[in-house]
C-alpha positions, 0 to 999 in steps of 0.5 A, a space after each residue: 513480525 511487524 506489530 499487530 494494528 492497535 486500537 482496531 475494533 475486534 470485527 475490523 481486526 478480525 477482517 484484517 487478519 482473515 485478509 492477511 491469512 488469505 493473501 499470504 497463502 496466495 503469495 505462497 503459492 505464487 511465489 514458491 521456494 526453489 532450489 535452483 541456482 538463483 534461489 537467493 533471489 527468490 528468498 529475497 522476494 519472499 522475505 520482502 513480501 512475507 516478513 509482516 505487513 498490514 496488508 492494507 492494499 490487499 484489504 482494500 482490494 478484497 473489501 471492494 471486490 465484495 461489494 460487487 460479489 466478485 469470486 474471492 479466488 480472483 480478487 485474492 490474485 489481484 490482491 497479491 499482485 498489489 502486494 507484490 507492487 508495494 513490496 517492490 516499492 518498499 524494497 527500492 525505497 529502503 536502498 542506500 540510494 533512496 532512504 537507506 533504511 535498516 528495518 522494515 516491519 521489524 525485520 532487516 530490510 532486504 538489502 541488509 538481509 542480502 545485498 544491494 544488487 539482490 534487493 534491486 533484482 528482487 524489486 524488479 522481479 516482484 514488479 514484473 511478477 505483478 503484471 504476469 499475475 494480473 494478466 493471467 486468465 486465472 485472474 479473470 476469463 474476460 481479456 478486457 477486464 485483464 487489459 484494464 487491470 494492467 493498464 490501470 495498475 501501470 498508470 498507478 505505479 509509473 512516472 505519473 504515480 508511485 514512482 514519480 511520487 518517490 522522485 518528488 519525495 527525493 527532491 523534497 530532501 533538497 528543496 522546501 515544498 508547500 503544502 500543495 506539492 506535498 499533497 500531490 507527492 502523497 497522492 502519487 506515492 501513496 494514493 494512486 496504488 491505494 485508489 487502484 486497489 479500491 477500483 480493482 474490485 469494481 473492475 473485476 465486478 464490472 461496476 458502474 463508473 459512478 461506483 468506481 468514482 466513489 471508491 477511487 475518491 475514498 481511496 485518495 482521501 484515505 491514502 492521504 490520511 494514512 500518509 498524515 498519520 504516518 508523518 506523525 508516527 515518524 515523530 511520536 511512534 516508537 521503533 518498536 511500534 512501527 517496526 522500522 527506523 524512527 525519525 528518519 524523515 526528519 533526519 533526511 530533511 524531508 518535507 512532510 505534513 508534520 514538518 509543514 503544518 505542525 503536529 496538531 494541524 496535521 492531526 486536524 487534517 487527517 481527521 478531515 480526510 477520514 470524514 470525507 473518505 467516509 462520505 464517499 462510500 454513501 452510494 454503498 450504504 451499509 455494505 461499506 461499513 467495514 471500509 468506513 471502519 478502516 478509515 476511522 482506525 487510520 486515525 488511531 493506528 500506532 503501526 
């Protein structure tokens, strides 16, 4: 299991633990064990999704959905689908052809636990399962809501979003990027799925365009701040703290916020992004306190 978040307040820690438990139970139901001949595929999918993790994106789904009084059963299904997408991306990112990582969340990566081919298929299956869950009538009785969820998710994770960001990440191992390109890379690779996670609650609750935009802006700044601190942890953190290979970005020659700006400027940028993220939540008043607290926690996390 990955280490628990550090320096989170008791209230935020409890909220994060509750989301982890709720989403894990939903994942268990949506992805049961099987004794079929292809059982290894399901084991690999479960290893990729249930072996720890902060459940940050599901947390954003559930907290944003609360702002619109969405039925928790619906928001938990969307949260699980988002985690399937995130797990698929990690499984593929860890492959030898990508980051060639051996540890994830303190456990062997899927291709190390099984093999490369199984890892590729497990990622493919999790990606398609996410859309199966999102488009099911149990997620929402209104087909227009389900269609919008599917459409927005597809845009967030495709060539214009997460997958395109990963392509830029690979290119960044071979050529130098300026700060603007690194920021664009991380908005695509990390920020777009976080933005969808926040907007999903508003979509489920049929929120106004103004409130959706506020949540998306919050998520974009949060995602960048998260990545900046991730880059810092890759330099300053330990394998025990982060649950993954230490110093991997530097060894791969990747362009990061730290390699471009230095540690202190990167830290200052993360603080600025968190302040901006919190300001975006002003339309929700005190109802968004947990989301504000989450943004501040990003600065102190060690995992």
